[in-house]
Each structure stands twice: as structure tokens, then as C-alpha cells.
Backbone bond lengths (Angstrom), bond angles and torsions (degrees), N, CA, C in turn:
res aa  C-N    CA-C-N  psi(-1)  N-CA   C-N-CA  omega(-1)  CA-C   N-CA-C  phi
1 X - - - 1.436 - - 1.528 109.18 -
2 X 1.317 113.91 138.34 1.458 121.21 174.79 1.523 106.06 -117.02
3 X 1.336 116.73 124.56 1.462 119.43 -173.77 1.533 110.33 -140.48
4 X 1.345 114.74 141.74 1.468 122.72 173.50 1.525 113.41 56.91
5 X 1.309 116.73 47.30 1.461 121.61 179.14 1.521 110.77 -115.06
6 X 1.301 115.98 155.22 1.461 122.41 173.65 1.521 107.47 -117.40
7 X 1.334 115.86 123.84 1.460 122.93 175.93 1.521 106.24 -113.70
8 X 1.322 117.06 106.65 1.463 120.26 -174.53 1.524 111.01 -135.89
9 X 1.345 114.12 141.33 1.465 122.82 171.82 1.524 113.94 61.60
10 X 1.314 117.38 34.65 1.463 121.48 175.78 1.520 109.82 -89.56
11 X 1.335 116.79 147.51 1.458 122.78 -178.41 1.517 109.19 -136.61
12 X 1.344 116.61 133.58 1.460 120.73 177.44 1.524 109.55 -162.60
13 X 1.339 115.67 163.88 1.469 120.27 174.81 1.525 109.82 -61.92
14 X 1.314 116.80 -48.17 1.462 123.24 177.13 1.523 106.98 -136.89
15 X 1.299 116.90 145.96 1.471 121.15 176.23 1.522 111.65 65.08
16 X 1.310 116.22 69.34 1.452 120.32 -176.04 1.516 115.75 -61.91
17 X 1.339 119.13 -43.50 1.462 120.30 -175.22 1.530 112.94 -110.69
18 X 1.318 118.15 -55.14 1.462 121.48 -172.64 1.521 110.07 -135.71
19 X 1.323 116.28 129.96 1.460 121.90 179.62 1.514 109.65 -121.39
20 X 1.327 116.14 134.17 1.467 120.99 173.17 1.522 107.11 -128.03
21 X 1.329 116.71 109.10 1.453 122.29 178.89 1.521 108.99 -110.77
22 X 1.329 117.02 109.32 1.457 121.35 175.11 1.518 109.85 -78.65
23 X 1.320 117.39 147.50 1.462 120.06 -178.28 1.520 113.10 -123.94
24 X 1.322 117.77 2.96 1.459 119.03 178.74 1.516 109.89 -105.65
25 X 1.318 116.80 171.98 1.467 121.64 -178.25 1.523 112.11 -71.98
26 X 1.293 118.69 -18.53 1.458 121.91 179.95 1.512 110.04 -172.59
27 X 1.307 116.24 179.19 1.448 120.88 176.83 1.513 115.20 79.60
28 X 1.319 118.41 12.26 1.465 121.13 177.56 1.524 108.83 -76.58
29 X 1.332 116.64 129.65 1.460 120.55 -179.37 1.522 110.32 -135.59
30 X 1.318 115.43 140.72 1.457 121.75 178.57 1.525 108.34 -145.62
31 X 1.330 116.42 132.36 1.461 121.89 174.32 1.521 108.13 -125.85
32 X 1.332 115.15 129.89 1.463 121.95 178.27 1.519 106.56 -126.19
33 X 1.337 116.97 122.77 1.461 121.31 -176.48 1.523 111.66 -129.14
34 X 1.305 116.11 140.95 1.456 124.40 170.95 1.537 113.08 50.15
35 X 1.310 115.42 45.33 1.466 120.83 178.48 1.524 110.49 -111.12
36 X 1.307 115.48 158.49 1.457 122.00 175.79 1.522 108.78 -117.40
37 X 1.335 115.11 130.70 1.465 122.63 176.17 1.518 106.32 -118.42
38 X 1.325 116.70 109.31 1.462 120.01 -173.21 1.519 111.86 -135.50
39 X 1.334 114.58 131.45 1.457 123.23 173.79 1.534 113.03 56.83
40 X 1.332 116.02 40.88 1.463 121.42 175.20 1.516 108.64 -94.91
41 X 1.323 116.41 149.89 1.465 121.56 -176.50 1.523 110.45 -134.62
42 X 1.310 115.81 138.66 1.462 121.78 170.11 1.522 108.15 -133.67
43 X 1.306 116.08 140.32 1.467 120.81 179.83 1.512 112.85 -74.90
44 X 1.337 118.17 -17.42 1.462 119.65 -177.92 1.527 112.96 -129.03
45 X 1.331 119.03 -56.68 1.468 119.68 -176.20 1.518 111.70 -155.45
46 X 1.338 114.97 155.65 1.453 121.11 171.85 1.512 115.89 65.12
47 X 1.322 117.66 55.84 1.461 119.81 -178.88 1.527 112.57 -61.54
48 X 1.322 117.87 -39.13 1.467 120.42 178.52 1.527 110.51 -96.36
49 X 1.342 117.70 -57.51 1.472 121.97 -178.79 1.525 108.87 -134.50
50 X 1.315 116.17 131.49 1.462 121.79 176.82 1.527 107.87 -124.63
51 X 1.333 116.68 121.59 1.464 122.80 -178.28 1.519 108.42 -120.85
52 X 1.338 116.68 126.02 1.460 119.71 -176.10 1.524 110.67 -152.29
53 X 1.306 115.80 149.00 1.468 123.00 172.12 1.523 107.88 -93.11
54 X 1.327 117.95 137.61 1.453 121.56 176.85 1.523 110.35 -109.91
55 X 1.329 115.87 140.91 1.458 119.12 173.53 1.530 109.01 -84.64
56 X 1.323 116.63 -178.04 1.469 120.99 -176.25 1.527 112.63 -60.00
57 X 1.319 117.67 -27.50 1.460 121.48 -179.84 1.533 112.73 -87.82
58 X 1.342 116.70 -3.36 1.454 120.15 179.38 1.506 115.40 89.20
59 X 1.337 117.31 14.14 1.461 121.12 178.37 1.522 109.97 -95.47
60 X 1.328 116.33 147.12 1.456 120.69 179.12 1.519 111.72 -70.37
61 X 1.322 115.33 130.11 1.459 122.59 176.68 1.522 108.24 -136.56
62 X 1.344 118.26 156.33 1.460 118.95 176.47 1.526 110.88 -57.37
63 X 1.331 116.89 137.08 1.459 121.46 -178.25 1.512 111.75 -133.68
64 X 1.310 115.49 -179.50 1.456 122.83 178.70 1.523 107.63 -112.55
65 X 1.327 116.98 123.60 1.446 121.61 -175.64 1.512 111.83 -134.18
66 X 1.303 115.06 156.22 1.454 122.97 164.27 1.524 105.03 -119.99
67 X 1.325 116.18 104.01 1.460 120.98 -177.85 1.517 108.35 -121.12
68 X 1.330 115.99 124.66 1.456 121.35 176.73 1.518 109.01 -121.00
69 X 1.331 116.21 125.84 1.460 122.48 176.42 1.521 105.91 -120.93
70 X 1.332 115.79 112.73 1.465 120.19 -172.73 1.521 111.53 -126.64
71 X 1.325 115.61 133.36 1.459 123.35 174.76 1.524 112.77 53.66
72 X 1.324 116.65 42.55 1.467 122.44 178.21 1.524 110.18 -107.66
73 X 1.325 116.33 155.46 1.460 122.45 176.88 1.520 109.33 -112.66
74 X 1.348 115.47 138.31 1.460 122.53 177.57 1.523 107.50 -124.31
75 X 1.338 116.86 112.82 1.455 121.51 -175.12 1.520 110.62 -131.08
76 X 1.323 116.92 122.94 1.470 123.21 170.79 1.529 114.88 57.96
77 X 1.318 118.11 36.42 1.463 121.61 173.22 1.525 108.19 -87.15
78 X 1.344 117.36 147.07 1.464 118.18 -176.08 1.524 112.53 -146.72
79 X 1.333 113.19 152.72 1.461 123.82 175.06 1.520 106.30 -135.48
80 X 1.348 117.76 134.82 1.463 117.86 -179.93 1.522 114.55 -119.27
81 X 1.322 118.28 -7.23 1.466 122.77 176.32 1.520 112.84 60.88
82 X 1.316 117.32 36.68 1.465 120.17 -179.56 1.525 112.46 -60.84
83 X 1.332 117.58 -26.44 1.468 120.15 -178.72 1.523 112.63 -67.27
84 X 1.326 116.72 -20.65 1.456 121.65 179.60 1.521 111.27 -108.91
85 X 1.294 116.97 21.48 1.457 121.33 178.59 1.514 113.82 90.54
86 X 1.342 117.27 -3.78 1.450 121.28 176.19 1.509 115.74 78.16
87 X 1.323 118.23 -13.91 1.466 120.74 -174.38 1.522 113.07 -70.17
88 X 1.305 118.23 -28.29 1.466 120.92 -175.16 1.513 113.70 -90.74
89 X 1.307 118.76 -5.52 1.458 120.61 -172.05 1.514 109.13 72.01
90 X 1.308 116.83 174.79 1.455 120.61 178.86 1.516 110.21 -103.50
91 X 1.323 115.17 -178.10 1.456 119.89 177.87 1.518 109.76 -124.28
92 X 1.322 116.38 138.30 1.450 121.49 171.75 1.506 116.16 70.41
93 X 1.326 118.40 54.44 1.464 119.27 176.17 1.526 110.60 -61.85
94 X 1.340 116.76 -35.43 1.461 120.76 174.92 1.507 110.73 -88.73
95 X 1.327 117.07 -66.55 1.471 122.87 179.85 1.520 108.71 -135.40
96 X 1.330 116.63 130.77 1.453 122.21 174.43 1.510 108.17 -119.28
97 X 1.335 116.64 130.39 1.469 120.79 175.91 1.514 109.89 -130.02
98 X 1.313 114.98 143.50 1.458 121.53 169.96 1.519 104.56 -118.12
99 X 1.323 116.04 98.60 1.464 121.32 -175.01 1.513 109.20 -148.97
100 X 1.297 116.26 163.97 1.469 119.90 175.95 1.521 108.82 -111.45
101 X 1.302 115.62 152.94 1.478 120.45 178.30 1.527 108.30 -65.47
102 X 1.311 114.73 141.59 1.466 119.64 -178.19 1.498 110.07 -129.29
């Protein structure tokens, strides 16, 4: 559980503020409560929160997660997708997940 934290002014290619990468086939759980995500930037995805399952080689694949985000604020987070030429925009300025429906 992550509670009562401020994530501000972080910059990265992917996952600007907080990254959660699960590595098992299932049972991944994350709870984030009463946090502020402000002015975070990612060049590709997940400026505030990026959640992804990794395979054995470390590549992102659809996964099974239990993610709860409660009473959090998301202010001025951005993604511009410069790595792909910028034309497509980015994904997940607030929260980005790579998961499958369960």
C-alpha cells in the first residue's frame, strides 16, 4: 500500500512518477490512497502511474491485476509520445495499465 504521498515534478521516458511492474502470472495487487500526482511527465506512457505485467524477458505483456486508486488527485500530468514522433499523442497521462480483463 502507498498512502499519503506526493509525487511531483518527475520526468522519465516512461513511468514519470510511479511504476508497478508485476512479474507473476497473477495475484498482483496494488493500493494507492490519498496521494497527489502533480506535474509529472513521461515521453511515452504513464506520467503519473504506470502498471504493467512483465514476461520472463522483461517485456510488457497483458497481465492480471488488482489495482485500487482511492482519494487521489491528478493535476497537470502529461505525455507527449515524442519517441513515436509525437503525432499519436501519448497514453496514460494519469494512469496507464497494460492488463487483460479478468
